[in-house]
N, C-alpha and C positions, 0 to 999 in steps of 0.2 A: 450736465456733464461736469466731471471733476477734473482738476488740473494737477499734473505732476511735474516738478522741476528736478532734473537729475544733476546734482551738483557735488558728486563725490570725486574719487580719483586723486592721484598724487600730483598731477600737473607736471610730470617730469620733463616735458618738452619746454617748460618755462623756468627750469632751474637756472639761477639760484633764487629767482623771485619767489618761487613757491616752496622754498625751504622753510619759510617763516609764516606762511599763510596759505589758505586754500586758494586755488586758482580763481574761483568764482567770486572771491572777495577783492580781487585786484581792481583798480580803477579803469573804467572806460570813459575817458574825458572827465565828466563831472559827477559820475555816479559809480558805485560798485557794480561789477559785472552782473551779479545776481539780480539786480533791480530790473534789468531789461527783459529777461524771460518772464519774470513775474508780471511785469506790466503788459507783456504780450498776451498773457492769459486773461488778465483783468479786462483788457480792451476787447477780448473775444467773449466777454460776458461770463467768465468763469470766476466764481467766488469762493469755492471750496478747494484749497490748494495744499498740496503736500510737497515739502522740500526733502529730497533724499540726499544726505551728505555722509561724510565719513572722515576718517583721519583725525589728527591731533587738534585740528582747529574747528571741529564741528560746533562747539559751543559759541563760537564767534557769530554764527548765523543767527542764533537766538538773540544775542546781544544787539546785533545790527537790525534785524527785521522785527523782533518782538512779536506782536500779534498782528502785524500787517496794517496798522492804522494808516501809515503813510500812503498805502495803496487803496484806501477806502474799504479795507477788509476788517472783519471783526475777529478773525482768528486765522492763524497759519499753523498747519500741522508739520511735524518734523519726524523723520526716522533716520536710523543710522545703518549704513552699509559697512560690514566688516570685510576687509580685504579688497582685492581687485578682481572682480569677476566679469567685467564688461557691462555694457549698457543694458542688455536684457536681464542680467543678474540684478542690477540696481532696480530696474522696473519691477522685478518680482517682489521687491520689498513693499510695493504699493497695493498688493492684492487685498489686504484687509481694509485699507482705506477706500479702495474703489467700491467695495461692497456691492458688486454686481452691476454697477453703473458704467456708462461710457466714460472714457478718460481721454484727455488731451495731454500728451507728453511732450516736453520740450527740453532739449539739452541746455544746461546752464550756461554754456559759452556761445549760444546762438543769438545773434542780434539782427533785427530786421528794421527796415525803414518804415514800412507800413503796418498793416495789421492783418490778422487771419480771421476776422469776423465772418466774412462770407463763407470761407471754408468750414468754419465751426458750425455755422447755421446749416450748411449743406449736410454735414455729418450728423447733426442732431436729427435731421429728417430721414437719414439713411437708416433702414430697419436694423441692419447688423453689418458686421465686417469691419473694414479699416479704411482710413483715408490719409494720404500723405501729400506733402507739398513739394513740388519740384522747382528747380531753378536752373536755367541754362547758364553754364559757367565755362571759362576758358581752360580750367585746370581740373577737369572732371576726375582725373585719376586719383585725386586726394579724397574722394568721397565714394559713397555707394552710388552707383550709376544705374538709372532706369532705362530699360529698352521699352519703347512705346510703339504700338502698332494698332491701327484701327481704333484709336481712342481708348486703348487699354494698356496697362503695364503688363508685359509678358514675362519680365525677369528683372531682378536687381542683382548687380554684381558688385562686390565690395572691393573698392580701391583697385580697379583693373589696370594693368600696365598699358593696355590698349583699349580704351573705352569705346563701346559701340554707339554711344551717343554723348551729347554734352549735357544731359539732364541729370544734375546732381540731386540726390535725395536730401533735402534739408533736415535738420535735427528737430523736426516738428512732426509728431505722429499722433493719429487719433485711432483709438481701438475700442472694440466692444469687449464684453466680459470674457470672451474666449481667449484673449491674449495670454492670460496666466496659465491656462492649460497648454498652450503652444510653447510657452517658455519651459515648462516642465519636461517637454519632449526633446529639448535641444541637447546637443553634445558640444563640448568646447571646441573651438576652432584651433587652428595651428598656433594662434596667439594665446591659447589657454583661456579664452573668454567665450561667454555666451553672446552671440552676435545678434544685434537687432535686425540685420539684413536677413537672417534666417527666419526670424519672426515674420517679417514682411513677405518673404517668399512663400511662407506657409499660407498666408491670406491670398496671395496671388494664385497659388495652386487650387484654392477653393473657389476662385472666381469672385472673391469678396473684397478686392482692393479697388478703391477709387482714388482719384488724384485731382489736384488742381495746380496751377502755376502761381508761384508767389510773386506779387508785384513789388517793385522797388528793389533796393539793394538788400543783400543778405550776406552775412559773414559769420564765421566762427571766430573765436579768439583764443585758440589753443596753442599758437606758436608766437614767437616774437614778431614775425611779419604780420600775422593776422591780428594780433593784439594792437599793433600800431595802426593797421588799416581800420580796424573797428573804431578806435579813438578818433581818427581823422574823419571817418564817415559821420559819426555822431556829431562831432564838432561842426562839420559843414551843415548838417541838418539843423542844428540848433541856431546857427548863424542865419540860415535861410529863413527859418521861422521868425527869428527876431526882426529881420529886415521886412518880411511880409507884414508882420503886425505893425511895425513902424509906419510902413506905407499906408496901411489901412487907417491908422490914426490920422495921418496927414491929409488923407482924402476925405 
């Protein structure tokens, strides 16, 4: 399975911070934001990774990440998205890279406490279709919201004013090779974008969508509040790990 990190966009909700750099290059505690989704893929056993970026600061990703040696990789692929077409439009840029293989897609501002190895292994065994990770949250209206019945997702609604569940669709998606044909059938939403929720609902309509729940905390980092929350959560995790290691040494 190959990995795709979507790290384009203008980051307008983080102006003026993003007037001078790409959102995904902003710091989350002690590392740039882009490091976290890449590490999530690496921890899931993915070694062939594409970073989709855009805008004026795209070259900074190459200067920062180079060939991925810091993550134990031999190579990182890069591609450039022109304009603002939404998540599905950015994902379409990965068709040549995917080369008919399964892909794990992660939004560049999604940060998790644990890992997705179990979900990735489950999808590797899945003959076809898609797999997404859900997380129960108190503010589901900010996200795509999944309705679950009898162990299946029946529908995903994008940012509903009155969510029918508290199960947010995290920004981690696993797809087979048909995802690119599905994207080609999409029409822009009222926001003028190709929505990833429409892609997911197409898999649901085929009965080809599976899911699992994400363990540990999860946050995006696309607003001032969530950027701060992400930094605090990472800092707390680093401190807890340090204390645990210190305790292990003392015993």
